[in-house]
Phi, psi and omega in degrees: 000131171259151176228139171218141179210158175249141169239117180254132178271131180233169179298338178266001175122204189266137173244133182251149174212132178289149183226142181249130189257006184297327176272359179273126179242337181229165176298328176296319177304314180296321180292325178292322176299317176293320182293325172304330178287343180227093180293354185263003184067027180278176176295135176232134179249133170254120182251121177235136176217137167258114185323121173064005179245314177193171171215156180226145177228129181237129181243130181240117176251101179061230185264000181299159169301138179304146170253145185222147172226129175238131187278339177208098185301319184295313179298318181292331183292344182267013180228154180292331183285318180296327178301327176299313185284332183275075177285157180306310178313307180302321184270003179063042177226160180290145178307135181088340180297140175062018177296328176297322174303314178295321181293342180279348179281157173277104185252026178268019170092008177298143184316297187257005180072028187277103180202161176301329180303327180300319179303323182294332185274352179283143178068057165124002175280210183296341178306325177277331187282324182249117184296144172284140178103186185290144168225163179102202184264105181293348180263014185302329181245013185300316178293344180262356176110004176241107182289156180304320181296316176295320178297320177288340181262001181294148186260195185294349176255042189298316183297323181291321182295315180300310182298325179297318185287328181280350186077029184236007185306315183295315178294323175293324178292338177292338179262347186288000000 
C-alpha cells in the first residue's frame, strides 16, 4: 500500500495535503505539483512510502532543483512511484543507460513487484543497475531537524517519524 502527502512550510507552520500521484509521470511533474502547494515559494516536502518496503522524500525549495532521498533504491525501482524518483542523475548513470533493465520490471504499482517479469530481472537485470539501500541526498532534512544519521536509521514508520521531528505529525495524520 502506498501513501503520498505534501507538507508545505508556511509562516504559520506546516500544512499537509493528501496527494494523488496517478497523473504524475516524471520528477518535473512532481516538482510542479509541489510548487503549486506553496504559492510563496516556501519549502515543500513530498513524502512517499510503500508500506514496509521503502520511503522517499523530495524537497522543493522555490524554483531550485528538487532534492531527493530514497531509503531503498532497489525496492523503489519495483514501483511506479519509485521510478519517478530514481532519475539517472540520482543513480549516477548517463541518461538512457540501463533503461531496458528498468522497462523489464513490473512498474504498474503492484506492491511487491510480483509478476513473471520479476523473474526475468534476476541474475543481471536492474538488481545490479539499481543499488540496494539508500540513494540521494542524505542531508535533505538536516536544516529541518532530521540529521542524515537519523534519516538513514528510520524504520518502517519513517514518514511519521519525519513529521514528528518537523513538528508536523498532527497535520500529516489528518491526511493519512
